[in-house]
C-alpha positions as a printed NumPy array, in Angstrom:
array([[ 20.351,  -9.18 ,  -9.124],
       [ 18.405,  -7.623,  -6.241],
       [ 19.07 ,  -8.943,  -2.743],
       [ 16.1  ,  -9.75 ,  -0.52 ],
       [ 16.431,  -8.263,   2.92 ],
       [ 14.203,  -8.154,   5.976],
       [ 12.863,  -4.676,   5.147],
       [ 12.154,  -5.264,   1.458],
       [ 10.244,  -2.948,  -0.877],
       [  6.86 ,  -4.237,  -2.068],
       [  3.728,  -2.817,  -3.631],
       [  0.682,  -2.57 ,  -1.361],
       [ -1.071,  -5.44 ,  -3.097],
       [  1.897,  -7.751,  -2.307],
       [  1.552,  -7.363,   1.479],
       [  0.16 , -10.276,   3.503],
       [ -2.661, -10.043,   6.08 ],
       [ -1.437,  -8.114,   9.117],
       [  1.801,  -7.043,   7.425],
       [  2.849,  -3.411,   7.891],
       [  4.808,  -1.089,   5.684],
       [  5.914,   2.512,   5.339],
       [  4.924,   4.294,   2.139],
       [  7.997,   5.155,   0.068],
       [  6.656,   6.128,  -3.377],
       [  3.885,   6.169,  -5.96 ],
       [  4.256,   4.727,  -9.438],
       [  4.282,   7.204, -12.325],
       [  2.008,   5.   , -14.406],
       [ -1.031,   5.377, -12.122],
       [ -4.026,   7.685, -12.41 ],
       [ -3.004,  11.26 , -11.497],
       [ -6.435,  12.115, -10.05 ],
       [ -6.407,   8.981,  -7.887],
       [ -2.893,   9.817,  -6.666],
       [ -4.022,  13.334,  -5.707],
       [ -7.074,  11.92 ,  -3.911],
       [ -4.977,   9.356,  -1.988],
       [ -2.416,  11.998,  -0.993],
       [ -5.281,  14.085,   0.42 ],
       [ -6.407,  11.093,   2.504],
       [ -2.98 ,  10.58 ,   4.082],
       [ -1.168,   8.275,   1.643],
       [  2.006,  10.313,   1.986],
       [  5.645,   9.251,   2.048],
       [  6.581,   7.976,   5.501],
       [  3.053,   7.   ,   6.582],
       [  2.666,   3.55 ,   8.098],
       [  0.001,   1.312,   6.556],
       [ -1.255,  -2.162,   7.512],
       [ -3.069,  -4.674,   5.336],
       [ -6.115,  -5.735,   7.362],
       [ -8.043,  -8.014,   5.027],
       [ -8.321,  -9.212,   1.448],
       [-11.753,  -9.908,  -0.048],
       [-12.466, -13.576,  -0.882],
       [-11.833, -13.034,  -4.606],
       [ -8.75 , -10.883,  -3.933],
       [-10.302,  -7.507,  -4.694],
       [-10.746,  -5.056,  -2.91 ],
       [ -8.082,  -4.936,  -0.201],
       [ -8.707,  -3.298,   3.19 ],
       [ -5.916,  -1.218,   4.761],
       [ -5.447,   0.657,   8.037],
       [ -3.834,   4.1  ,   7.687],
       [ -3.621,   6.911,  10.255],
       [ -6.351,   5.414,  12.418],
       [ -8.932,   4.717,   9.734],
       [ -9.722,   1.881,   7.338],
       [ -9.777,   2.238,   3.578],
       [-10.378,  -0.228,   0.754],
       [ -8.464,  -0.053,  -2.507],
       [ -8.776,  -2.064,  -5.664],
       [ -5.85 ,  -4.322,  -6.451],
       [ -4.845,  -2.219,  -9.493],
       [ -4.836,   0.936,  -7.333],
       [ -2.694,  -0.733,  -4.653],
       [ -0.149,  -1.817,  -7.301],
       [  0.858,   1.837,  -7.756],
       [  2.01 ,   2.385,  -4.153],
       [  5.379,   1.075,  -2.938],
       [  6.074,   0.399,   0.734],
       [  9.037,  -0.694,   2.785],
       [  7.99 ,  -3.67 ,   4.905],
       [  8.18 ,  -3.065,   8.672],
       [  8.764,  -5.985,  11.052]])
């Protein structure tokens, strides 16, 4: 059984508005081309990311990363794991 701690690991789509995290990994089941594209835009291990806003129907999700905003679909955000930062 996994213990919940203050700095838990979540996927990007599980973050709450205003919550921050540090990217720790990408899922192997995601689209390889999308992963390459995201890596080129700064979605690299150790980068801090903040969830800014979720669309009214839950998709897309707006994030803040390295000084710019980017929107991802929920299924794209499910492939990125972050460690929650308090």
